[in-house]
Short mmCIF file of the C-alpha atoms (twelve columns), coordinates in Angstrom:
data_MODEL
# 
_entry.id   MODEL 
# 
loop_
_atom_site.group_PDB 
_atom_site.id 
_atom_site.type_symbol 
_atom_site.label_atom_id 
_atom_site.label_alt_id 
_atom_site.label_comp_id 
_atom_site.label_asym_id 
_atom_site.label_seq_id 
_atom_site.Cartn_x 
_atom_site.Cartn_y 
_atom_site.Cartn_z 
_atom_site.pdbx_PDB_model_num 
ATOM 1   C CA . UNK A 1   -11.440 17.505 19.697  1 
ATOM 2   C CA . UNK A 2   -11.470 20.337 16.998  1 
ATOM 3   C CA . UNK A 3   -11.512 19.563 13.528  1 
ATOM 4   C CA . UNK A 4   -9.185  21.213 11.155  1 
ATOM 5   C CA . UNK A 5   -9.015  21.164 7.111   1 
ATOM 6   C CA . UNK A 6   -5.811  20.648 5.326   1 
ATOM 7   C CA . UNK A 7   -4.993  23.574 3.026   1 
ATOM 8   C CA . UNK A 8   -3.044  21.367 0.982   1 
ATOM 9   C CA . UNK A 9   -6.340  19.682 -0.191  1 
ATOM 10  C CA . UNK A 10  -7.283  22.772 -1.430  1 
ATOM 11  C CA . UNK A 11  -4.060  23.771 -3.438  1 
ATOM 12  C CA . UNK A 12  -5.712  24.841 -6.562  1 
ATOM 13  C CA . UNK A 13  -7.308  27.851 -4.476  1 
ATOM 14  C CA . UNK A 14  -5.481  30.714 -3.098  1 
ATOM 15  C CA . UNK A 15  -5.076  30.635 0.756   1 
ATOM 16  C CA . UNK A 16  -7.842  33.339 0.904   1 
ATOM 17  C CA . UNK A 17  -10.190 31.252 -1.051  1 
ATOM 18  C CA . UNK A 18  -9.011  28.041 0.784   1 
ATOM 19  C CA . UNK A 19  -9.974  29.779 4.375   1 
ATOM 20  C CA . UNK A 20  -13.305 31.048 3.058   1 
ATOM 21  C CA . UNK A 21  -13.954 27.447 1.744   1 
ATOM 22  C CA . UNK A 22  -12.725 25.945 5.259   1 
ATOM 23  C CA . UNK A 23  -14.991 28.413 7.045   1 
ATOM 24  C CA . UNK A 24  -18.070 28.042 5.133   1 
ATOM 25  C CA . UNK A 25  -17.888 24.055 5.624   1 
ATOM 26  C CA . UNK A 26  -17.772 24.729 9.533   1 
ATOM 27  C CA . UNK A 27  -14.568 23.601 10.185  1 
ATOM 28  C CA . UNK A 28  -12.990 24.773 13.305  1 
ATOM 29  C CA . UNK A 29  -9.567  25.873 11.768  1 
ATOM 30  C CA . UNK A 30  -7.389  25.287 9.036   1 
ATOM 31  C CA . UNK A 31  -3.810  23.797 9.016   1 
ATOM 32  C CA . UNK A 32  -1.757  25.558 6.561   1 
ATOM 33  C CA . UNK A 33  0.196   23.383 3.787   1 
ATOM 34  C CA . UNK A 34  3.713   25.245 3.744   1 
ATOM 35  C CA . UNK A 35  4.040   25.439 0.053   1 
ATOM 36  C CA . UNK A 36  3.000   28.339 -2.336  1 
ATOM 37  C CA . UNK A 37  0.550   29.642 -3.179  1 
ATOM 38  C CA . UNK A 38  -0.643  29.305 0.345   1 
ATOM 39  C CA . UNK A 39  2.463   29.761 2.692   1 
ATOM 40  C CA . UNK A 40  6.381   29.153 2.515   1 
ATOM 41  C CA . UNK A 41  9.129   30.310 4.843   1 
ATOM 42  C CA . UNK A 42  10.077  32.825 2.267   1 
ATOM 43  C CA . UNK A 43  6.497   34.476 2.256   1 
ATOM 44  C CA . UNK A 44  6.830   38.232 2.994   1 
ATOM 45  C CA . UNK A 45  5.535   39.270 6.524   1 
ATOM 46  C CA . UNK A 46  3.134   41.541 5.203   1 
ATOM 47  C CA . UNK A 47  1.340   38.813 3.568   1 
ATOM 48  C CA . UNK A 48  1.617   36.390 6.702   1 
ATOM 49  C CA . UNK A 49  -0.175  39.320 8.658   1 
ATOM 50  C CA . UNK A 50  -3.005  39.446 6.105   1 
ATOM 51  C CA . UNK A 51  -3.284  35.641 6.628   1 
ATOM 52  C CA . UNK A 52  -3.529  35.819 10.124  1 
ATOM 53  C CA . UNK A 53  -6.139  38.827 9.669   1 
ATOM 54  C CA . UNK A 54  -8.153  36.504 7.111   1 
ATOM 55  C CA . UNK A 55  -8.109  33.931 9.857   1 
ATOM 56  C CA . UNK A 56  -9.543  36.217 12.523  1 
ATOM 57  C CA . UNK A 57  -12.154 37.614 10.079  1 
ATOM 58  C CA . UNK A 58  -13.305 33.594 9.298   1 
ATOM 59  C CA . UNK A 59  -12.900 32.804 12.956  1 
ATOM 60  C CA . UNK A 60  -10.256 30.130 11.949  1 
ATOM 61  C CA . UNK A 61  -7.532  29.054 14.344  1 
ATOM 62  C CA . UNK A 62  -4.526  27.760 12.828  1 
ATOM 63  C CA . UNK A 63  -3.454  24.855 14.623  1 
ATOM 64  C CA . UNK A 64  -0.319  23.919 12.914  1 
ATOM 65  C CA . UNK A 65  1.812   24.594 9.963   1 
ATOM 66  C CA . UNK A 66  2.372   21.869 7.420   1 
ATOM 67  C CA . UNK A 67  6.314   22.057 6.634   1 
ATOM 68  C CA . UNK A 68  8.200   20.302 4.193   1 
ATOM 69  C CA . UNK A 69  11.770  20.978 5.070   1 
ATOM 70  C CA . UNK A 70  13.838  18.655 7.115   1 
ATOM 71  C CA . UNK A 71  14.694  15.131 5.567   1 
ATOM 72  C CA . UNK A 72  18.139  15.641 7.587   1 
ATOM 73  C CA . UNK A 73  18.621  11.892 7.633   1 
ATOM 74  C CA . UNK A 74  19.678  11.553 3.854   1 
ATOM 75  C CA . UNK A 75  20.867  14.939 3.162   1 
ATOM 76  C CA . UNK A 76  24.318  16.330 3.257   1 
ATOM 77  C CA . UNK A 77  25.552  18.657 5.992   1 
ATOM 78  C CA . UNK A 78  24.966  21.597 3.749   1 
ATOM 79  C CA . UNK A 79  21.508  20.335 2.605   1 
ATOM 80  C CA . UNK A 80  20.668  20.232 6.360   1 
ATOM 81  C CA . UNK A 81  22.002  23.555 7.176   1 
ATOM 82  C CA . UNK A 82  19.700  25.161 4.387   1 
ATOM 83  C CA . UNK A 83  16.480  23.079 5.609   1 
ATOM 84  C CA . UNK A 84  17.421  24.384 9.143   1 
ATOM 85  C CA . UNK A 85  17.360  27.757 7.761   1 
ATOM 86  C CA . UNK A 86  14.048  27.270 6.226   1 
ATOM 87  C CA . UNK A 87  12.853  25.980 9.458   1 
ATOM 88  C CA . UNK A 88  14.011  29.222 11.228  1 
ATOM 89  C CA . UNK A 89  12.122  31.133 8.421   1 
ATOM 90  C CA . UNK A 90  8.579   29.216 9.024   1 
ATOM 91  C CA . UNK A 91  9.285   29.614 12.813  1 
ATOM 92  C CA . UNK A 92  9.335   33.407 12.558  1 
ATOM 93  C CA . UNK A 93  5.868   33.258 10.468  1 
ATOM 94  C CA . UNK A 94  4.163   30.908 13.204  1 
ATOM 95  C CA . UNK A 95  5.027   33.651 15.720  1 
ATOM 96  C CA . UNK A 96  2.910   36.288 13.485  1 
ATOM 97  C CA . UNK A 97  0.218   33.455 12.643  1 
ATOM 98  C CA . UNK A 98  -0.103  32.583 16.447  1 
ATOM 99  C CA . UNK A 99  0.608   28.958 15.547  1 
ATOM 100 C CA . UNK A 100 1.793   26.641 18.064  1 
ATOM 101 C CA . UNK A 101 2.868   23.765 16.171  1 
ATOM 102 C CA . UNK A 102 5.026   23.074 13.108  1 
ATOM 103 C CA . UNK A 103 5.632   19.971 11.093  1 
ATOM 104 C CA . UNK A 104 9.214   18.938 10.196  1 
ATOM 105 C CA . UNK A 105 10.057  15.597 8.185   1 
ATOM 106 C CA . UNK A 106 12.931  13.811 9.659   1 
ATOM 107 C CA . UNK A 107 13.765  12.035 6.153   1 
ATOM 108 C CA . UNK A 108 14.020  8.309  5.292   1 
ATOM 109 C CA . UNK A 109 14.470  5.428  4.058   1 
ATOM 110 C CA . UNK A 110 11.786  3.270  5.578   1 
ATOM 111 C CA . UNK A 111 12.297  2.476  8.974   1 
ATOM 112 C CA . UNK A 112 13.207  -1.284 8.250   1 
ATOM 113 C CA . UNK A 113 15.719  -0.282 6.163   1 
ATOM 114 C CA . UNK A 114 17.437  2.464  8.047   1 
ATOM 115 C CA . UNK A 115 20.930  2.346  9.727   1 
ATOM 116 C CA . UNK A 116 21.688  3.891  13.059  1 
ATOM 117 C CA . UNK A 117 23.157  6.894  11.442  1 
ATOM 118 C CA . UNK A 118 20.010  7.781  9.743   1 
ATOM 119 C CA . UNK A 119 18.518  8.212  13.354  1 
ATOM 120 C CA . UNK A 120 21.459  9.840  14.616  1 
ATOM 121 C CA . UNK A 121 21.629  12.305 12.124  1 
ATOM 122 C CA . UNK A 122 18.111  13.336 12.157  1 
ATOM 123 C CA . UNK A 123 18.154  13.253 15.771  1 
ATOM 124 C CA . UNK A 124 20.973  15.829 15.966  1 
ATOM 125 C CA . UNK A 125 19.315  18.362 13.561  1 
ATOM 126 C CA . UNK A 126 15.702  17.922 15.138  1 
ATOM 127 C CA . UNK A 127 16.972  18.448 18.588  1 
ATOM 128 C CA . UNK A 128 18.261  21.887 17.314  1 
ATOM 129 C CA . UNK A 129 14.628  22.703 16.065  1 
ATOM 130 C CA . UNK A 130 13.536  21.751 19.071  1 
ATOM 131 C CA . UNK A 131 15.588  24.047 21.107  1 
ATOM 132 C CA . UNK A 132 14.829  26.674 18.900  1 
ATOM 133 C CA . UNK A 133 11.181  26.119 18.968  1 
ATOM 134 C CA . UNK A 134 11.434  26.341 22.678  1 
ATOM 135 C CA . UNK A 135 12.458  29.937 22.894  1 
ATOM 136 C CA . UNK A 136 9.540   30.787 20.659  1 
ATOM 137 C CA . UNK A 137 7.444   28.492 22.676  1 
ATOM 138 C CA . UNK A 138 6.367   26.316 19.676  1 
ATOM 139 C CA . UNK A 139 6.376   22.599 19.508  1 
ATOM 140 C CA . UNK A 140 7.736   20.537 16.458  1 
ATOM 141 C CA . UNK A 141 5.604   17.757 14.851  1 
ATOM 142 C CA . UNK A 142 6.799   14.795 13.304  1 
ATOM 143 C CA . UNK A 143 4.455   12.776 11.364  1 
ATOM 144 C CA . UNK A 144 4.387   9.133  11.388  1 
ATOM 145 C CA . UNK A 145 4.853   8.581  7.734   1 
ATOM 146 C CA . UNK A 146 5.135   5.500  5.135   1 
ATOM 147 C CA . UNK A 147 8.731   5.673  3.567   1 
ATOM 148 C CA . UNK A 148 10.313  7.658  6.610   1 
ATOM 149 C CA . UNK A 149 12.398  6.895  10.172  1 
ATOM 150 C CA . UNK A 150 9.419   6.819  11.911  1 
ATOM 151 C CA . UNK A 151 6.819   4.283  10.263  1 
ATOM 152 C CA . UNK A 152 5.533   2.768  13.452  1 
ATOM 153 C CA . UNK A 153 5.191   3.371  17.089  1 
ATOM 154 C CA . UNK A 154 8.417   1.910  18.182  1 
ATOM 155 C CA . UNK A 155 10.596  3.588  15.285  1 
ATOM 156 C CA . UNK A 156 8.797   6.867  16.374  1 
ATOM 157 C CA . UNK A 157 9.477   6.624  20.006  1 
ATOM 158 C CA . UNK A 158 13.222  5.605  19.226  1 
ATOM 159 C CA . UNK A 159 13.745  8.671  17.610  1 
ATOM 160 C CA . UNK A 160 12.071  10.950 19.778  1 
ATOM 161 C CA . UNK A 161 14.149  9.523  22.880  1 
ATOM 162 C CA . UNK A 162 17.687  10.362 20.710  1 
ATOM 163 C CA . UNK A 163 16.159  14.090 20.143  1 
ATOM 164 C CA . UNK A 164 15.724  14.313 23.816  1 
ATOM 165 C CA . UNK A 165 13.368  17.451 23.625  1 
ATOM 166 C CA . UNK A 166 9.793   17.098 25.140  1 
ATOM 167 C CA . UNK A 167 8.629   19.868 22.835  1 
ATOM 168 C CA . UNK A 168 8.769   17.287 19.745  1 
ATOM 169 C CA . UNK A 169 5.927   15.016 19.435  1 
ATOM 170 C CA . UNK A 170 4.103   13.091 17.045  1 
ATOM 171 C CA . UNK A 171 1.393   13.387 14.352  1 
ATOM 172 C CA . UNK A 172 -0.831  9.985  14.286  1 
ATOM 173 C CA . UNK A 173 -1.813  9.172  10.784  1 
ATOM 174 C CA . UNK A 174 -3.892  6.170  10.577  1 
ATOM 175 C CA . UNK A 175 -3.796  6.353  6.651   1 
ATOM 176 C CA . UNK A 176 0.256   6.459  6.647   1 
ATOM 177 C CA . UNK A 177 0.225   3.755  9.242   1 
ATOM 178 C CA . UNK A 178 -2.073  1.598  6.834   1 
ATOM 179 C CA . UNK A 179 0.289   1.793  4.314   1 
ATOM 180 C CA . UNK A 180 3.176   0.730  6.188   1 
ATOM 181 C CA . UNK A 181 0.959   -2.100 7.527   1 
ATOM 182 C CA . UNK A 182 1.349   -1.448 11.309  1 
ATOM 183 C CA . UNK A 183 -0.969  -0.920 13.989  1 
ATOM 184 C CA . UNK A 184 -3.140  2.252  13.888  1 
ATOM 185 C CA . UNK A 185 -5.577  1.553  16.669  1 
ATOM 186 C CA . UNK A 186 -5.855  1.555  20.173  1 
ATOM 187 C CA . UNK A 187 -2.383  0.168  20.946  1 
ATOM 188 C CA . UNK A 188 -0.579  2.816  18.899  1 
ATOM 189 C CA . UNK A 189 -2.485  5.638  21.219  1 
ATOM 190 C CA . UNK A 190 -1.567  3.857  24.377  1 
ATOM 191 C CA . UNK A 191 1.859   3.581  22.692  1 
ATOM 192 C CA . UNK A 192 2.314   7.105  21.999  1 
ATOM 193 C CA . UNK A 193 1.126   8.457  25.301  1 
ATOM 194 C CA . UNK A 194 1.767   12.149 25.793  1 
ATOM 195 C CA . UNK A 195 3.821   12.310 22.865  1 
ATOM 196 C CA . UNK A 196 0.964   12.152 20.508  1 
ATOM 197 C CA . UNK A 197 0.253   15.879 19.730  1 
ATOM 198 C CA . UNK A 198 -1.793  16.261 16.676  1 
ATOM 199 C CA . UNK A 199 -3.792  13.772 14.323  1 
ATOM 200 C CA . UNK A 200 -4.256  13.439 10.574  1 
ATOM 201 C CA . UNK A 201 -7.042  11.595 8.971   1 
ATOM 202 C CA . UNK A 202 -7.280  10.255 5.746   1 
ATOM 203 C CA . UNK A 203 -8.246  6.848  3.789   1 
ATOM 204 C CA . UNK A 204 -6.383  4.731  1.593   1 
ATOM 205 C CA . UNK A 205 -6.680  1.011  0.108   1 
ATOM 206 C CA . UNK A 206 -4.630  -1.381 -1.886  1 
ATOM 207 C CA . UNK A 207 -5.096  -1.670 -5.269  1 
ATOM 208 C CA . UNK A 208 -3.367  -4.355 -7.977  1 
ATOM 209 C CA . UNK A 209 -2.262  -1.600 -10.237 1 
ATOM 210 C CA . UNK A 210 -1.660  2.262  -9.871  1 
ATOM 211 C CA . UNK A 211 -2.163  4.719  -12.627 1 
ATOM 212 C CA . UNK A 212 -5.690  6.190  -12.278 1 
ATOM 213 C CA . UNK A 213 -6.564  9.683  -10.699 1 
ATOM 214 C CA . UNK A 214 -5.774  9.161  -6.899  1 
ATOM 215 C CA . UNK A 215 -3.451  6.260  -6.941  1 
ATOM 216 C CA . UNK A 216 0.282   5.890  -6.136  1 
ATOM 217 C CA . UNK A 217 3.045   3.615  -5.507  1 
ATOM 218 C CA . UNK A 218 4.936   2.830  -2.310  1 
ATOM 219 C CA . UNK A 219 7.711   0.637  -1.200  1 
ATOM 220 C CA . UNK A 220 6.706   -0.941 2.040   1 
ATOM 221 C CA . UNK A 221 8.110   -3.898 3.966   1 
ATOM 222 C CA . UNK A 222 6.065   -6.311 1.379   1 
ATOM 223 C CA . UNK A 223 8.127   -4.677 -1.694  1 
ATOM 224 C CA . UNK A 224 6.478   -2.147 -4.147  1 
ATOM 225 C CA . UNK A 225 2.714   -2.002 -3.593  1 
ATOM 226 C CA . UNK A 226 -0.070  0.295  -5.177  1 
ATOM 227 C CA . UNK A 227 -2.672  2.340  -3.216  1 
ATOM 228 C CA . UNK A 228 -5.848  4.306  -3.948  1 
ATOM 229 C CA . UNK A 229 -6.580  7.610  -1.898  1 
ATOM 230 C CA . UNK A 230 -10.171 7.362  -0.397  1 
ATOM 231 C CA . UNK A 231 -12.749 9.243  1.062   1 
ATOM 232 C CA . UNK A 232 -13.529 8.342  4.853   1 
ATOM 233 C CA . UNK A 233 -15.233 4.898  4.763   1 
ATOM 234 C CA . UNK A 234 -14.487 4.016  1.384   1 
ATOM 235 C CA . UNK A 235 -10.875 2.556  1.558   1 
ATOM 236 C CA . UNK A 236 -9.568  0.074  3.863   1 
ATOM 237 C CA . UNK A 237 -8.670  2.167  6.913   1 
ATOM 238 C CA . UNK A 238 -11.106 1.707  9.726   1 
ATOM 239 C CA . UNK A 239 -10.817 4.655  12.055  1 
ATOM 240 C CA . UNK A 240 -13.190 3.827  14.641  1 
ATOM 241 C CA . UNK A 241 -10.782 2.046  17.188  1 
ATOM 242 C CA . UNK A 242 -8.436  4.989  16.989  1 
ATOM 243 C CA . UNK A 243 -11.297 7.388  17.811  1 
ATOM 244 C CA . UNK A 244 -12.450 5.182  20.523  1 
ATOM 245 C CA . UNK A 245 -8.885  5.401  22.005  1 
ATOM 246 C CA . UNK A 246 -8.762  8.999  21.545  1 
ATOM 247 C CA . UNK A 247 -12.032 9.398  23.559  1 
ATOM 248 C CA . UNK A 248 -11.041 6.861  26.137  1 
ATOM 249 C CA . UNK A 249 -7.535  8.906  26.892  1 
ATOM 250 C CA . UNK A 250 -9.241  12.079 26.979  1 
ATOM 251 C CA . UNK A 251 -7.382  13.438 23.856  1 
ATOM 252 C CA . UNK A 252 -8.325  17.134 23.277  1 
ATOM 253 C CA . UNK A 253 -6.127  18.128 20.226  1 
ATOM 254 C CA . UNK A 254 -6.774  18.915 16.799  1 
ATOM 255 C CA . UNK A 255 -7.770  16.321 14.077  1 
ATOM 256 C CA . UNK A 256 -6.990  17.621 10.345  1 
ATOM 257 C CA . UNK A 257 -8.674  16.009 7.551   1 
ATOM 258 C CA . UNK A 258 -6.067  15.186 4.790   1 
ATOM 259 C CA . UNK A 259 -8.067  13.665 2.183   1 
ATOM 260 C CA . UNK A 260 -6.578  13.574 -1.741  1 
ATOM 261 C CA . UNK A 261 -9.075  11.390 -2.926  1 
ATOM 262 C CA . UNK A 262 -9.854  12.062 -6.758  1 
ATOM 263 C CA . UNK A 263 -13.030 14.420 -5.983  1 
ATOM 264 C CA . UNK A 264 -13.632 17.898 -6.066  1 
ATOM 265 C CA . UNK A 265 -11.960 19.033 -3.239  1 
ATOM 266 C CA . UNK A 266 -14.834 20.943 -1.345  1 
ATOM 267 C CA . UNK A 267 -17.210 17.889 -1.918  1 
ATOM 268 C CA . UNK A 268 -14.417 15.371 -0.402  1 
ATOM 269 C CA . UNK A 269 -13.770 17.790 2.603   1 
ATOM 270 C CA . UNK A 270 -17.379 17.804 3.166   1 
ATOM 271 C CA . UNK A 271 -17.708 14.012 3.155   1 
ATOM 272 C CA . UNK A 272 -14.872 13.573 5.459   1 
ATOM 273 C CA . UNK A 273 -15.920 16.395 7.702   1 
ATOM 274 C CA . UNK A 274 -19.545 14.489 8.313   1 
ATOM 275 C CA . UNK A 275 -17.736 11.201 8.565   1 
ATOM 276 C CA . UNK A 276 -15.423 12.401 11.379  1 
ATOM 277 C CA . UNK A 277 -18.103 14.355 13.195  1 
ATOM 278 C CA . UNK A 278 -20.119 11.022 13.557  1 
ATOM 279 C CA . UNK A 279 -17.266 9.079  14.437  1 
ATOM 280 C CA . UNK A 280 -16.745 11.737 17.274  1 
ATOM 281 C CA . UNK A 281 -20.347 11.703 18.354  1 
ATOM 282 C CA . UNK A 282 -20.499 7.652  18.541  1 
ATOM 283 C CA . UNK A 283 -17.012 7.069  20.021  1 
ATOM 284 C CA . UNK A 284 -17.609 9.937  22.669  1 
ATOM 285 C CA . UNK A 285 -20.780 8.573  23.771  1 
ATOM 286 C CA . UNK A 286 -19.647 4.868  23.990  1 
ATOM 287 C CA . UNK A 287 -16.594 6.050  26.058  1 
ATOM 288 C CA . UNK A 288 -18.547 7.957  28.497  1 
ATOM 289 C CA . UNK A 289 -19.765 5.143  30.833  1 
ATOM 290 C CA . UNK A 290 -16.334 3.737  30.786  1 
ATOM 291 C CA . UNK A 291 -14.519 7.188  31.852  1 
ATOM 292 C CA . UNK A 292 -17.292 7.572  34.536  1 
ATOM 293 C CA . UNK A 293 -16.882 4.019  35.847  1 
ATOM 294 C CA . UNK A 294 -13.067 4.592  35.916  1 
ATOM 295 C CA . UNK A 295 -13.599 7.726  37.652  1 
ATOM 296 C CA . UNK A 296 -16.004 6.111  40.314  1 
ATOM 297 C CA . UNK A 297 -13.353 3.061  40.700  1 
ATOM 298 C CA . UNK A 298 -10.497 5.673  41.384  1 
ATOM 299 C CA . UNK A 299 -12.307 7.601  43.983  1 
ATOM 300 C CA . UNK A 300 -14.748 5.373  46.322  1 
ATOM 301 C CA . UNK A 301 -13.202 4.333  49.454  1 
ATOM 302 C CA . UNK A 302 -12.293 0.860  49.903  1 
ATOM 303 C CA . UNK A 303 -10.829 -1.280 52.780  1 
ATOM 304 C CA . UNK A 304 -8.106  -2.335 50.723  1 
ATOM 305 C CA . UNK A 305 -5.132  -0.288 49.178  1 
ATOM 306 C CA . UNK A 306 -6.192  2.681  46.875  1 
ATOM 307 C CA . UNK A 307 -6.438  1.843  43.192  1 
ATOM 308 C CA . UNK A 308 -3.821  3.255  40.892  1 
ATOM 309 C CA . UNK A 309 -6.070  3.163  37.899  1 
ATOM 310 C CA . UNK A 310 -6.634  6.472  35.971  1 
ATOM 311 C CA . UNK A 311 -7.380  8.071  32.512  1 
ATOM 312 C CA . UNK A 312 -4.397  9.284  31.003  1 
ATOM 313 C CA . UNK A 313 -4.480  12.656 28.904  1 
ATOM 314 C CA . UNK A 314 -2.937  12.621 26.037  1 
ATOM 315 C CA . UNK A 315 -2.011  13.992 7.297   1 
ATOM 316 C CA . UNK A 316 3.664   12.604 2.002   1 
ATOM 317 C CA . UNK A 317 1.306   15.467 1.871   1 
# 
């Protein structure tokens, strides 16, 4: 697994400064939040080329672009067409940035409040996005997110089936799934299977009342709830089972740190970087014997029929 910083956590800096900070912190890449002053579907192509040059200079990959367009499910036809045009602009810029994945938001409301037509409208436009992305050899990312059509594994897979494009996949985000009060551990990883294309990591916890720095309100299936954004290990989102499952299933993709806790951004990114590196080390070590055992059991000759067991491969902010 490679680790990226989300540039949205460094929005008080220019994209040039954000990339330098990311490189100095030892990250493998930077996932760019597609809001100015970092990037947008309207960013000039000379400036886009300069961002690519800086990434090369700092030896940083750009695994994904964190787009904010879409929201097709609750938009008018003209608004959907405008969002699609924004996506096309970002798709062109992804070519120059040598980025393989672009995030799009399907829209709301919460999955437990959504009607069939919300899914149908989102699927119609996301299918168009997926087909166009295929022409550019790109993938579309849909982030499992609270207050959206895809809050759970089940609602996410429902929308993917309706879209019907295999280059459209999902971002697993345990922090968002904690807010929605749905499973974000081993079962979520196996449930998503090969459609899990990317991982966001952040920590949160429920609190009695929002109002201070780093707090927010959200409508969940329990009603209006209040949350505090935390550094990893200081909230209530235990990522250990998630990382164990990622290791066990052979996930070799990216993990983006998307922390918005109320600390200086460089400090919070350094904290979460160390926490994730520790999780990767510990879970990789723990899963190695199990993977080795599975490999032996599937290759050793037996007098019975061959086993069918195998190890499958597989951050609103």
